[in-house]
C-alpha positions, 0 to 999 in steps of 0.5 A: 499500500505504501509503494502504491501510494508513493507511486500514485503521488509520483504519477500525479506529479509527472502528469502535472508536468507533462500533461498539465493535469494529474488525474490521467496518469493517476487513474492509469497507475491505480488501474495497474497497481490495485488489481495487481495487489488483489491478484497477489493476495489471491496467489498468496491464499490459493498458491495457484498461479493458474487460478490467479491468471484466470482471474486476470483474464476475467478482469480483462474481459470485464474491461472490454464489457465495460467499454461496450456498456459505457460507450454508444459507439466503441469503435467511433470513440477509439477512432476519435482518440487515435485520430488526435493521438496520431495527429500529435505524434506523427510528423505530417512531413513524414506520414501523409494525412491519408496514411494516418487516416488509414492507420487509425481506421485499421486500429480503431475497430480492435482497440477495445479488445486490444486494451483488454488484452494489454491490461491482462498482459500488464497485470500478468507481467507485473505479477510475474515480476513480483513473484520472481523477486519473492522467489529470489528471496525465499524460494530460489527457482520456485517461480521458474518451476511454477511458470514452466508448469502453467496451463489454463483450465478447459473453460478457456480452451472452449471459450476462445474458439467460440469467440473466434467463430463468433467474430468470423461470422460478423462483418466488423470486429464485434465484441466476440472478436475483441474478447478473443484477443484477451483469450489469445493473450492468455494463451500467448502466456501459456505458449511462452511457458510451454517453450520454457518447459521444453528448452529448460534443462536442454543443451544451449537452453538459454540461447534457444530462449534468447532467440525465441524472445528476439523473434517474439518481440520483433515478429509482432504481431504475427508472433503473437498469433503463432505463440498463442496457437502454441499455447492453445495446442499445449492446452489441448494435447499437453505436449510438455509432458510428452517431450521432456529434456534428456536427463544429463545423468543418463547414458546418452547425456 
């Protein structure tokens, strides 16, 4: 609570200096940190990383639902926000007005789901960072083992394909397609966990992870879809239990 209070104060000052008012960054900070505090308490009590992250998925979906309940035209709202943002951030001499409008038109229909997915990712990564630090202090290697074994429940395996199918049946990206983005973000986390589970303990495992993260970052957004598919496939067939690292102490080590 003390760290959150000091962080909010820092964001208020930063918002005042950069934006002329403090409230915007304060709200962003509270949206980031208060849910993480709640999820951390769930993890402490349940000792289940899977359950905690599934609650984070629900929070991401609730953020999406909230946008559709509050806004009459979700895509239109984000179109206006992006138009103002692009006008401020992109140099007209470098990017023509036609190109800026095309960019806004491409992004606006997906911003509601993108915001929910990004919020889920922010919550998950913040929780991972805190759990990793705690493990370094009290249980070295504990978080690594938990993360490598992370697998989501069957309900996500059923929900995400249904949402994707519902999105395909709509001409414009509606709420099913937007919600599918949040589910895909969850399976991307599981895909990363699966990769860790497959390469940890193998020869040059650290190098393989470095290459994987390089391709993940610089291959966006295609890598997001690919790793999400890997995570979904792992949820269906659980290939981490079928492909295990070779025991260094065995005869073929």
